[in-house]
PAFIMI-239351 format. One record per residue: residue in one letter; x, y, z of N, C-alpha, C, O in turn. Coordinates in steps of 0.05 Angstrom, whole numbers, plus 5000, padded with zeros to 4 digits. Example, Ala and Ser with C-alpha at 12.3 -4.5 7.8 and 13.67 -1.06 7.14 Angstrom:
+------+--------+---------+------+---------+----------+-------+--------+---------+------+--------+---------+------+
| resn | n_east | n_north | n_up | ca_east | ca_north | ca_up | c_east | c_north | c_up | o_east | o_north | o_up |
+------+--------+---------+------+---------+----------+-------+--------+---------+------+--------+---------+------+
|    A |   5264 |    4886 | 5156 |    5246 |     4910 |  5156 |   5264 |    4934 | 5156 |   5285 |    4934 | 5169 |
|    S |   5257 |    4955 | 5142 |    5273 |     4979 |  5143 |   5258 |    5001 | 5157 |   5268 |    5023 | 5161 |
+------+--------+---------+------+---------+----------+-------+--------+---------+------+--------+---------+------+
This chain:
+------+--------+---------+------+---------+----------+-------+--------+---------+------+--------+---------+------+
| resn | n_east | n_north | n_up | ca_east | ca_north | ca_up | c_east | c_north | c_up | o_east | o_north | o_up |
+------+--------+---------+------+---------+----------+-------+--------+---------+------+--------+---------+------+
|    M |   5015 |    4972 | 4997 |    5002 |     4998 |  5000 |   5017 |    5025 | 4999 |   5032 |    5031 | 5018 |
|    A |   5014 |    5040 | 4979 |    5033 |     5063 |  4974 |   5032 |    5085 | 4995 |   5052 |    5097 | 5004 |
|    D |   5004 |    5088 | 5003 |    4997 |     5113 |  5027 |   5001 |    5103 | 5054 |   4994 |    5118 | 5072 |
|    E |   5012 |    5079 | 5062 |    5011 |     5074 |  5088 |   5028 |    5090 | 5103 |   5050 |    5096 | 5093 |
|    P |   5022 |    5099 | 5129 |    5041 |     5112 |  5149 |   5063 |    5093 | 5152 |   5061 |    5069 | 5150 |
|    R |   5087 |    5108 | 5157 |    5107 |     5095 |  5165 |   5108 |    5076 | 5186 |   5097 |    5083 | 5207 |
|    G |   5117 |    5052 | 5185 |    5115 |     5030 |  5208 |   5093 |    5016 | 5207 |   5090 |    5000 | 5225 |
|    T |   5074 |    5019 | 5189 |    5049 |     5005 |  5189 |   5049 |    4980 | 5171 |   5065 |    4981 | 5152 |
|    T |   5035 |    4959 | 5173 |    5036 |     4936 |  5151 |   5009 |    4931 | 5142 |   4990 |    4940 | 5154 |
|    A |   5007 |    4917 | 5119 |    4984 |     4909 |  5109 |   4964 |    4895 | 5132 |   4939 |    4897 | 5128 |
|    M |   4973 |    4885 | 5151 |    4960 |     4865 |  5172 |   4950 |    4888 | 5193 |   4934 |    4879 | 5210 |
|    S |   4956 |    4911 | 5194 |    4950 |     4927 |  5216 |   4918 |    4933 | 5214 |   4904 |    4930 | 5193 |
|    V |   4910 |    4941 | 5234 |    4879 |     4950 |  5233 |   4878 |    4981 | 5242 |   4894 |    4992 | 5257 |
|    L |   4856 |    4993 | 5231 |    4853 |     5020 |  5236 |   4831 |    5023 | 5255 |   4810 |    5013 | 5247 |
|    E |   4832 |    5035 | 5278 |    4807 |     5038 |  5297 |   4796 |    5071 | 5294 |   4810 |    5091 | 5296 |
|    L |   4772 |    5070 | 5290 |    4760 |     5094 |  5288 |   4740 |    5100 | 5308 |   4722 |    5083 | 5308 |
|    A |   4738 |    5118 | 5327 |    4721 |     5122 |  5349 |   4713 |    5151 | 5347 |   4728 |    5171 | 5348 |
|    T |   4684 |    5152 | 5345 |    4672 |     5176 |  5342 |   4662 |    5184 | 5371 |   4650 |    5168 | 5386 |
|    M |   4668 |    5208 | 5379 |    4661 |     5223 |  5408 |   4647 |    5249 | 5403 |   4652 |    5264 | 5384 |
|    R |   4629 |    5254 | 5422 |    4615 |     5278 |  5420 |   4624 |    5291 | 5449 |   4627 |    5277 | 5470 |
|    A |   4627 |    5318 | 5448 |    4635 |     5335 |  5475 |   4610 |    5346 | 5486 |   4591 |    5353 | 5472 |
|    R |   4613 |    5346 | 5507 |    4589 |     5361 |  5524 |   4583 |    5391 | 5515 |   4603 |    5404 | 5508 |
|    E |   4562 |    5401 | 5514 |    4555 |     5425 |  5504 |   4573 |    5446 | 5513 |   4575 |    5448 | 5537 |
|    G |   4586 |    5462 | 5499 |    4605 |     5482 |  5510 |   4633 |    5472 | 5516 |   4651 |    5487 | 5524 |
|    H |   4637 |    5449 | 5511 |    4664 |     5437 |  5516 |   4678 |    5431 | 5494 |   4698 |    5417 | 5498 |
|    G |   4671 |    5438 | 5467 |    4686 |     5431 |  5442 |   4713 |    5438 | 5441 |   4731 |    5422 | 5433 |
|    D |   4717 |    5463 | 5448 |    4747 |     5473 |  5446 |   4764 |    5457 | 5469 |   4787 |    5451 | 5464 |
|    A |   4754 |    5451 | 5494 |    4768 |     5440 |  5512 |   4775 |    5412 | 5506 |   4797 |    5402 | 5511 |
|    M |   4754 |    5398 | 5495 |    4758 |     5368 |  5484 |   4780 |    5368 | 5458 |   4797 |    5351 | 5454 |
|    A |   4776 |    5388 | 5445 |    4796 |     5393 |  5422 |   4830 |    5395 | 5434 |   4849 |    5386 | 5422 |
|    E |   4830 |    5407 | 5457 |    4858 |     5407 |  5470 |   4864 |    5386 | 5484 |   4887 |    5380 | 5486 |
|    A |   4845 |    5370 | 5495 |    4849 |     5347 |  5512 |   4857 |    5321 | 5499 |   4874 |    5305 | 5508 |
|    L |   4841 |    5317 | 5474 |    4845 |     5291 |  5460 |   4877 |    5287 | 5448 |   4889 |    5265 | 5450 |
|    P |   4885 |    5307 | 5439 |    4916 |     5303 |  5431 |   4934 |    5297 | 5454 |   4953 |    5283 | 5451 |
|    M |   4928 |    5305 | 5475 |    4941 |     5297 |  5501 |   4938 |    5268 | 5510 |   4956 |    5253 | 5520 |
|    A |   4909 |    5263 | 5505 |    4900 |     5233 |  5516 |   4913 |    5215 | 5494 |   4922 |    5193 | 5503 |
|    L |   4916 |    5219 | 5468 |    4927 |     5202 |  5447 |   4957 |    5198 | 5451 |   4968 |    5177 | 5444 |
|    K |   4969 |    5216 | 5461 |    4999 |     5210 |  5473 |   5001 |    5186 | 5490 |   5021 |    5171 | 5488 |
|    V |   4981 |    5182 | 5509 |    4982 |     5159 |  5524 |   4977 |    5133 | 5510 |   4985 |    5112 | 5519 |
|    V |   4961 |    5134 | 5487 |    4954 |     5114 |  5471 |   4980 |    5108 | 5454 |   4988 |    5085 | 5452 |
|    A |   4991 |    5128 | 5442 |    5013 |     5122 |  5423 |   5037 |    5106 | 5439 |   5054 |    5094 | 5426 |
|    E |   5040 |    5107 | 5465 |    5059 |     5092 |  5479 |   5052 |    5064 | 5486 |   5069 |    5050 | 5496 |
|    A |   5027 |    5056 | 5481 |    5016 |     5027 |  5487 |   5030 |    5011 | 5465 |   5036 |    5020 | 5443 |
|    E |   5035 |    4986 | 5475 |    5047 |     4970 |  5458 |   5028 |    4955 | 5434 |   5006 |    4945 | 5438 |
|    G |   5041 |    4956 | 5411 |    5021 |     4951 |  5391 |   5008 |    4975 | 5375 |   4995 |    4970 | 5355 |
|    C |   5012 |    5000 | 5384 |    5001 |     5022 |  5375 |   5021 |    5032 | 5353 |   5045 |    5037 | 5359 |
|    L |   5012 |    5035 | 5328 |    5033 |     5048 |  5307 |   5027 |    5073 | 5300 |   5044 |    5085 | 5287 |
|    E |   5004 |    5088 | 5307 |    4997 |     5114 |  5302 |   4972 |    5123 | 5311 |   4953 |    5107 | 5313 |
|    T |   4969 |    5151 | 5318 |    4947 |     5160 |  5329 |   4940 |    5191 | 5315 |   4957 |    5207 | 5307 |
|    G |   4914 |    5194 | 5315 |    4909 |     5221 |  5305 |   4879 |    5228 | 5314 |   4863 |    5211 | 5322 |
|    V |   4873 |    5257 | 5311 |    4842 |     5267 |  5317 |   4837 |    5282 | 5298 |   4854 |    5296 | 5286 |
|    L |   4811 |    5278 | 5292 |    4793 |     5298 |  5272 |   4774 |    5308 | 5287 |   4766 |    5298 | 5308 |
|    R |   4765 |    5336 | 5274 |    4744 |     5350 |  5288 |   4723 |    5357 | 5267 |   4730 |    5371 | 5247 |
|    C |   4701 |    5349 | 5270 |    4680 |     5356 |  5253 |   4679 |    5385 | 5242 |   4682 |    5402 | 5259 |
|    V |   4677 |    5393 | 5219 |    4673 |     5420 |  5209 |   4642 |    5428 | 5215 |   4638 |    5451 | 5225 |
|    E |   4624 |    5412 | 5209 |    4598 |     5420 |  5213 |   4588 |    5415 | 5242 |   4572 |    5431 | 5252 |
|    R |   4596 |    5397 | 5255 |    4587 |     5391 |  5281 |   4613 |    5395 | 5302 |   4627 |    5375 | 5307 |
|    R |   4618 |    5417 | 5311 |    4644 |     5426 |  5321 |   4644 |    5409 | 5349 |   4665 |    5410 | 5362 |
|    D |   4626 |    5396 | 5359 |    4627 |     5382 |  5381 |   4635 |    5355 | 5378 |   4640 |    5341 | 5398 |
|    E |   4637 |    5346 | 5354 |    4642 |     5317 |  5342 |   4670 |    5313 | 5337 |   4682 |    5330 | 5323 |
|    F |   4684 |    5291 | 5346 |    4710 |     5281 |  5339 |   4712 |    5254 | 5332 |   4696 |    5237 | 5340 |
|    V |   4735 |    5249 | 5314 |    4736 |     5225 |  5305 |   4766 |    5218 | 5317 |   4785 |    5234 | 5312 |
|    L |   4770 |    5199 | 5330 |    4798 |     5189 |  5339 |   4809 |    5168 | 5321 |   4793 |    5149 | 5317 |
|    R |   4833 |    5167 | 5312 |    4843 |     5146 |  5291 |   4867 |    5137 | 5306 |   4884 |    5152 | 5317 |
|    M |   4867 |    5107 | 5307 |    4885 |     5096 |  5322 |   4894 |    5070 | 5305 |   4876 |    5055 | 5299 |
|    R |   4919 |    5065 | 5298 |    4926 |     5041 |  5280 |   4940 |    5023 | 5300 |   4958 |    5032 | 5314 |
|    W |   4932 |    4999 | 5300 |    4943 |     4978 |  5319 |   4955 |    4959 | 5302 |   4949 |    4957 | 5278 |
|    T |   4972 |    4945 | 5312 |    4985 |     4920 |  5302 |   4962 |    4898 | 5294 |   4963 |    4884 | 5273 |
|    E |   4945 |    4897 | 5312 |    4921 |     4877 |  5313 |   4900 |    4888 | 5332 |   4903 |    4907 | 5347 |
|    V |   4877 |    4874 | 5329 |    4856 |     4880 |  5349 |   4864 |    4875 | 5379 |   4860 |    4891 | 5398 |
|    A |   4875 |    4853 | 5380 |    4883 |     4842 |  5408 |   4902 |    4865 | 5425 |   4900 |    4867 | 5449 |
|    A |   4919 |    4879 | 5409 |    4934 |     4901 |  5418 |   4916 |    4927 | 5429 |   4924 |    4940 | 5448 |
|    H |   4893 |    4932 | 5416 |    4881 |     4950 |  5426 |   4864 |    4942 | 5449 |   4859 |    4958 | 5467 |
|    E |   4855 |    4916 | 5449 |    4841 |     4901 |  5471 |   4859 |    4901 | 5493 |   4849 |    4908 | 5514 |
|    A |   4883 |    4895 | 5495 |    4903 |     4896 |  5514 |   4903 |    4925 | 5526 |   4901 |    4928 | 5550 |
|    F |   4906 |    4943 | 5511 |    4906 |     4973 |  5523 |   4885 |    4978 | 5537 |   4888 |    4987 | 5560 |
|    R |   4859 |    4971 | 5528 |    4836 |     4977 |  5540 |   4834 |    4964 | 5571 |   4822 |    4973 | 5591 |
|    D |   4848 |    4941 | 5571 |    4849 |     4926 |  5598 |   4874 |    4936 | 5611 |   4879 |    4925 | 5632 |
|    S |   4889 |    4952 | 5603 |    4914 |     4962 |  5621 |   4905 |    4985 | 5640 |   4884 |    4996 | 5641 |
|    T |   4927 |    4987 | 5653 |    4922 |     5010 |  5675 |   4927 |    5035 | 5659 |   4920 |    5056 | 5671 |
|    D |   4936 |    5038 | 5637 |    4938 |     5065 |  5622 |   4912 |    5072 | 5610 |   4909 |    5096 | 5604 |
|    F |   4892 |    5054 | 5606 |    4868 |     5061 |  5594 |   4854 |    5082 | 5612 |   4848 |    5103 | 5601 |
|    P |   4849 |    5079 | 5636 |    4835 |     5099 |  5658 |   4852 |    5128 | 5652 |   4842 |    5149 | 5647 |
|    R |   4877 |    5122 | 5654 |    4895 |     5149 |  5651 |   4885 |    5162 | 5626 |   4877 |    5185 | 5629 |
|    Y |   4884 |    5151 | 5603 |    4882 |     5162 |  5577 |   4849 |    5175 | 5581 |   4846 |    5199 | 5576 |
|    R |   4830 |    5160 | 5588 |    4803 |     5172 |  5590 |   4802 |    5191 | 5606 |   4786 |    5208 | 5598 |
|    A |   4815 |    5195 | 5631 |    4815 |     5216 |  5650 |   4819 |    5241 | 5639 |   4807 |    5261 | 5648 |
|    I |   4835 |    5242 | 5619 |    4848 |     5267 |  5607 |   4821 |    5284 | 5593 |   4822 |    5309 | 5595 |
|    F |   4802 |    5273 | 5580 |    4782 |     5285 |  5569 |   4757 |    5281 | 5581 |   4740 |    5297 | 5573 |
|    A |   4749 |    5262 | 5600 |    4729 |     5253 |  5613 |   4707 |    5274 | 5620 |   4683 |    5270 | 5618 |
|    D |   4718 |    5297 | 5629 |    4699 |     5316 |  5639 |   4687 |    5332 | 5617 |   4667 |    5347 | 5621 |
|    H |   4698 |    5330 | 5594 |    4687 |     5344 |  5568 |   4671 |    5324 | 5550 |   4661 |    5331 | 5529 |
|    L |   4671 |    5300 | 5558 |    4657 |     5278 |  5539 |   4627 |    5274 | 5546 |   4618 |    5264 | 5567 |
|    A |   4614 |    5282 | 5524 |    4581 |     5272 |  5532 |   4579 |    5244 | 5521 |   4567 |    5229 | 5536 |
|    E |   4588 |    5233 | 5500 |    4585 |     5204 |  5495 |   4603 |    5194 | 5471 |   4611 |    5210 | 5454 |
|    V |   4610 |    5168 | 5471 |    4623 |     5154 |  5451 |   4602 |    5146 | 5435 |   4586 |    5129 | 5443 |
|    V |   4601 |    5157 | 5414 |    4582 |     5149 |  5394 |   4585 |    5124 | 5380 |   4566 |    5112 | 5370 |
|    G |   4608 |    5118 | 5379 |    4615 |     5088 |  5367 |   4642 |    5081 | 5362 |   4659 |    5100 | 5362 |
|    F |   4650 |    5059 | 5357 |    4682 |     5053 |  5347 |   4681 |    5027 | 5331 |   4663 |    5010 | 5334 |
|    A |   4700 |    5025 | 5314 |    4701 |     5001 |  5298 |   4730 |    4997 | 5293 |   4746 |    5015 | 5297 |
|    H |   4739 |    4971 | 5283 |    4764 |     4964 |  5271 |   4758 |    4960 | 5240 |   4738 |    4950 | 5230 |
|    Y |   4780 |    4972 | 5225 |    4778 |     4965 |  5200 |   4808 |    4956 | 5187 |   4830 |    4962 | 5197 |
|    T |   4803 |    4942 | 5164 |    4830 |     4936 |  5153 |   4832 |    4945 | 5121 |   4811 |    4949 | 5109 |
|    E |   4852 |    4948 | 5109 |    4855 |     4958 |  5082 |   4847 |    4934 | 5067 |   4851 |    4911 | 5074 |
|    I |   4834 |    4942 | 5039 |    4827 |     4919 |  5025 |   4840 |    4925 | 4994 |   4838 |    4909 | 4976 |
+------+--------+---------+------+---------+----------+-------+--------+---------+------+--------+---------+------+
């Protein structure tokens, strides 16, 4: 795959998680999410992270995390680092709209 980020493989999985900030907390959420993703980036099996903010709905965000495999993401969710990651933005979070894992085809 020509457009793969450095260090990824065709077997890696891309997790996309959509989150919505509490009313009036969009800017604070936009500041907190990149800091939270630094915790994720240190996790074993994490290859890359990023965050997107919706143009039309400024309180909506998509987190992009590339993992070596789904099991690496599951291990992170079960680790002591997950609560630390979540605490960084928890006061600004209204809901996690959803998340899923994707592979290149």
